[in-house]
N, C-alpha and C positions, 0 to 999 in steps of 0.2 A: 504493500500500500504506500503510495507516494504521499509524503507529509504535506506538501503544498496542495496536492489534489484534495486531501481531506479538509484542509482549511477552506479551499474554494467551495467544496460541497456544503460545508457548514454555513458559509456566508450566503450562498445561494438559497439555502433553506430558510435562513433568517429573512432574507429579502422577499422570498416568495410568500411568506406568511407574516406580514408586517404586524398586524394586530396581535397575533399569538406571540410573536417574538417580543413585542413591547411588554405584554403582560408577563411573559416568562422572565424577562430581565428586570422587572420592576423592583423585586426584592434586592437583587444584587446592586442595582443603581442606587437605591435608597441607602443601603448599608455602606457602600463605598463613599457615597456623597457625604453621609453623616460623619464618617471618620475623617475625610479630607477637610471638611468644613471645620470640625472641632480642632484638628491639629493646626490648621491655618490660623484660627482664632487664638488658640492657646499660645502658639509661638509668637504671634504678633503682640498679644497682650503681655507676655513675659518680657519681651524686649522693651515694650512701652513702659511697663511698670518699673523696670530697672532704670530706664533713662529719665522718666518724667515723674513718677509717683514717689518712689523711695529713692530720690536722687540725692541722697546724702553722699558726701565725699567718702572715699575709702578710709579716711583717717578721722572720721567724725563719729561720736556716740551720743546717745540721748538717754537721760535718766528721768524716769517719771514714776509716779505712785503706782500706776498700773500700765500694762502694755496697751498701746494705742490700737492693737489688733487683738480683739477678744474672740476666741474660737469656741468657747463653751461657757455655760452659766456658772460653773464652779470658779473659773478665773474671774468673772465679774464680781461674784460675792466675796472672794478673797481680796480682790483689789479694793473693794469698797470699805473693807475693815481696816485698811492700812492708814497710818498717819499721813497727813499732808506733808509735802516737801515745802520748806519755807525759804525765805530770803536768807535766813541765817545758815541754812544748809548750803545754799548757793555760795555764800561768802566763804564758808569753810572749804568748799571744794576749790574755789577760786584761789584761795591763799595756800592750800595744802597740796594741790595736784602739781607736782614738779614736772611731770612728763606731759602736761597739757600746755600747749602754746596759747590756747584761748579757752575761756570758759564763759558761757552766757546763760541767761535765763529768759523764759518766755511764757506767755499765756495767750490763749486764743478764744474769742467768741465767734462761733461759726454762723450766726444769724443776726448780724447787726443791721442797723438802719442808719443811713447817712443822708443828710438833707442840706441843700444849698438853695436859699430863697424858697421858691415854690416847687422846685424839683427835688425828687427823692429817689433813692435806690435802696433795694432791700437785699437780704441774704449776703451782706458784706462780711468778709472775714476781718474782724477787728483784732489785730495782733499787738499785744504788748510785749516789748522786747528790750533787752539791754543792747547798747550799741555794738558789742562784740558779736551779736548774733548775725549781723550783716556779713561779717567776714567768715564766720563759721559756715554759713549757708551760701556764700558767694552771691549775695544780693547786691545789686547795683542800681543806680538811678539813671534815668535817661536825661533828666535835667533837674536843676536844683541841688540840694544836698541831702545826705543821709543823717539819721539821728546820731548825736554825739553825747559825750559824757556830761556836758553841761545840761543838755536836755534831761538826762536821767537824774542828775543830782538835784536839779531845780524843779523836777516834776512838771516840766513845761508842757503846755497843751499845744504841741506841734505834731504834725502827721506827714508821713510819706504815703501817697496813695497810688493805687494801680491805675492802669490806663482805662479800665472799664468805668471807673468813677469820673475820670476826666472826660471821656467821650459822652457820658450820660449827663453830667452836671455842668460841664464847661465846654460845650461844643464851639470850636473856633475861638476860644478865649484862653488866655494864659492863666493857669490855676494858681501859680505861685503867689503866696501872700493872701490868698482868699481864705475866708473863714467858713468852715463847714460845721454842721452839727452831727456828732457821732453819738447816737443814742441819747440825744438831747444836750450833750456837752459840746461846747465850742472848741474847735481845734483849728490852728492855722497851718495851711499846707506849705511845707518847706521843700518838697521834692516829689517827683513822679518816677515810679519804678519802671525799669525796662520791661517791655511786653514779653510775657512768658507763654501766651497761648492757652490751649485747653488740655485737660487731662480727662480722657474718657467722657468727653462732652461737658465737663465742668470747667468753667473759666478759672484760671489762676491769677487773673489780673483784677479781680473784684475784692480788693482788700484796702484797709487803712492801717498802717503800722505806726504805733505811738510808743513813747517811752514806757517801759514797764512800770515805773514809779507813777506816771500819770494814769495808766490803766488801773493800777491797784487803788489809786486815790478815787477813781470814778466808780469802779465795780466792786471795791472791797478787798480786803486782805485775807479772806478766809478761803481762797482758792489755792489748790496745790499747783505749784509751778513745775515747769519742765526745765531741767538743767542739761545743757548741751556742752560738749567739750570737743576740742580739736587736738589730736595727739601730734607728737613730733614726726610721726611717720606711720606706716601701716604695719601689719603683722604683729611682731612682738612689741613694738612701740605702742601700738593701739591697745593691745592686751594689757600692757603695763600701766597705761594711763587709766584704763577702766578699772583695773585692780586698785590703783591708788584712790580713785574716787569712791569705789565701793567700800574700801577700808575706812575712809573718812566718814561716810554716811552710816555705815554699820555701827561705828563707835558712837556717833551722835544720836542714833535712833535706838541704841541699846539692843541691837540684834544679838541674841545669845549665840555662842560658838556652836557650830553644827546645825544651826537653824537656817532656813533659806532667807534671802534678803527680803526686807519689807519694802522693796521697790524693784523696778525692772531697769536693766541697762540694755539698750538695743543699739545695733549697728545696721548699716546698709545690708550686710550679709545676713543678719538674723531676720530682718524684715523680708528679704527676698526668699529666705528659706521657708518662712511661714506661708508666703504667697505660693511658692512652688508646691508645698504640701496640699494646699487648697486646690490649685489647678490640676495637680496629679489625680486627686480624688475625682474631680469633675471629669477629667479625661477618661479615667477608668470606667466611670459610670456610663459615659457616652459610648465608649467602645463596646461595653457589654450590650447596650441597646442595639448598636449597629450589628453586633454579632448575631443577634436574634434575627435581624432582617436578612443577613447573609445566609443563615441556616434555612429560613423560609424560602429565600431565593433559590438555594441549592435543591431543596425538595421539589420546588416547581420545575426546575431544570430536569431533575430526574424523571418526573412524571411526563414531561414533554418528550424527553428522549425515549421513554417507554412507548409513547404514542408513535414516535418516529420509527422505532424498531418494528412496530406492528405494521406501519404503512409501507415499510421498505423490506418486508420479509422476502418477497420475490427477488428484489435486488441483491439481498444477501445470498440467496440461493444461487443466483447466476454467478456471483463473484466466487463462491466456493466451488461451483461446478467447473469454472475455468482455472482453478488452481489456487485461489486465495486460502491462506491458512487461518486457523482460529485467531492467532496473534495479529494477523493483518486486519481482520474484522474488529477485534477488540481495540486495536490502536486507532482505527478509523473513527469509531464512535467516541472514544476518549478525546481525540483531537477535536471532534465536533462539539462536544459538551464543554471542553475547555475554551474553545474559540468563542462560543456563545457567552460564557461567563466573562471572558476577556473583553468582549465588546461592551457588555454591561458595566465592567469596571472602568473602561475608557469613558463611557457616558457619565458614570458616577463621578469620576475625577473632574471632568469638565463642569458638571453640574455643581459639585461641591465648591470648586474654585469660584464659579460664577456667583453662587449664593454668598460666599464669604466676601468677595469684592463688592457685591451689590450692597451688603449691609455696611461695609466700610464707607462706600460712597454716600449712603443715605444718612447714617447716624454717626459716622466717624469712628466706629470701633476698629482698632488696629488689627491688621492681619498680615501674615507672612507665609508665603508658600514654601514648603520644604520638599526638595526632590525625593528625599528618603520616604516621605509620606506618600507621594505619588507612586513610587516604585512598590512600596509595601501594599498599597491598595490594589494595584494591578496583579501583583503576585498572589495576594490572598484571594481575590476574586477568581483568578484562573484556577487556583488550587481547589476552591469550593466547587467549581464546575467539573474538574477532573474527579474529585472525590465522589460527588453525587452522580457522576456519569459511569462509575465502575459497574454498578448493578445492571443498568440497561446494556452496557457494552458487553458484559459477560453473557447476558441473556441472548444477545445477537450472535455472539461468537459460538454459542452452543447449539445454534439451529442446525438441523440436519439438512443437507443440500436438497434431497428429494422432497422432504416434507415442506421445505421453504418454497420450492418451485411450484408445488401443488397448492400453496396457500392462496386464498382469495379473500378479500375484505368483504 
């Protein structure tokens, strides 16, 4: 049996029965498309998260009362029981962490209201921060100036705002020196931050950064702060800086030896590890669902191949009568079932990529095509076709030539 001839026969069979072929391959198409779309989204989001969401420097760490990423209810309850981190804790780390080049503190209100004249903008991130935070997170201004130590020490009502606030409240007007109301409190704009764009559809330019001292004066001092540090380097230098900060805070908070920290210390790597675990779980769940579609598709292919064997019984008899062996007939039908599944896999790959890129174009969800995922989808779909084609192929190979020649539908 010629290999190319078997492929040609399979393609002719698919083309001759278009509706049956479409229904036959539907399960394989859905399964492969689901896998390709999920892999494309997961890889795109992983890269985007690393670059845009948890975009801490490799030498930066954050200490907070509880992790900003809560994965279960026990973590939430445990974190709520912990004591707040105070400005005194920040001052102790600032003075005692010798391996830290910079130490800063911050607080954030995620749903603030900013007003200028009769114009207002909601859902503004109001960030209270020490001046060192701008260097730790590489924040810069497009024009004007950034917060400084005098602003912090004097609890000055000054603010650096994002471009969303400028575009909404000051279209075509220089915002520097203008007074805005942040949750009812008057602040004078001293700078405008560089445009940062969006993260998963959420603008990163809708913020007002004010001195942490002014923030606490307005919103109260009973909120737990976040302490951020920048180490002399990465690797052991970063680990050493975190250990110094942990030792200082454990002593101040009277954490007993052998007991876990009453706070959390996170780095870019730990944030990405948490996200990777979540995305891996999502990926496994989607692959399991896709596997069900592939199995269903394989069963349908097996049934159609059984129908094909019945329809072509006389053809098999003629082939055997002129010298075809059992292995030749077996190989013919295996190639045909594998080709059918491969075609379904190709359609599924194109459909999955199309869905992913369509969603990216519509809502901006990042996606990244991986060649290994495309290759895996085609290999798996072909393997499904071959596996479920074994029984029909063996049934065809076992037909007796005389009985096959006498067969009539």
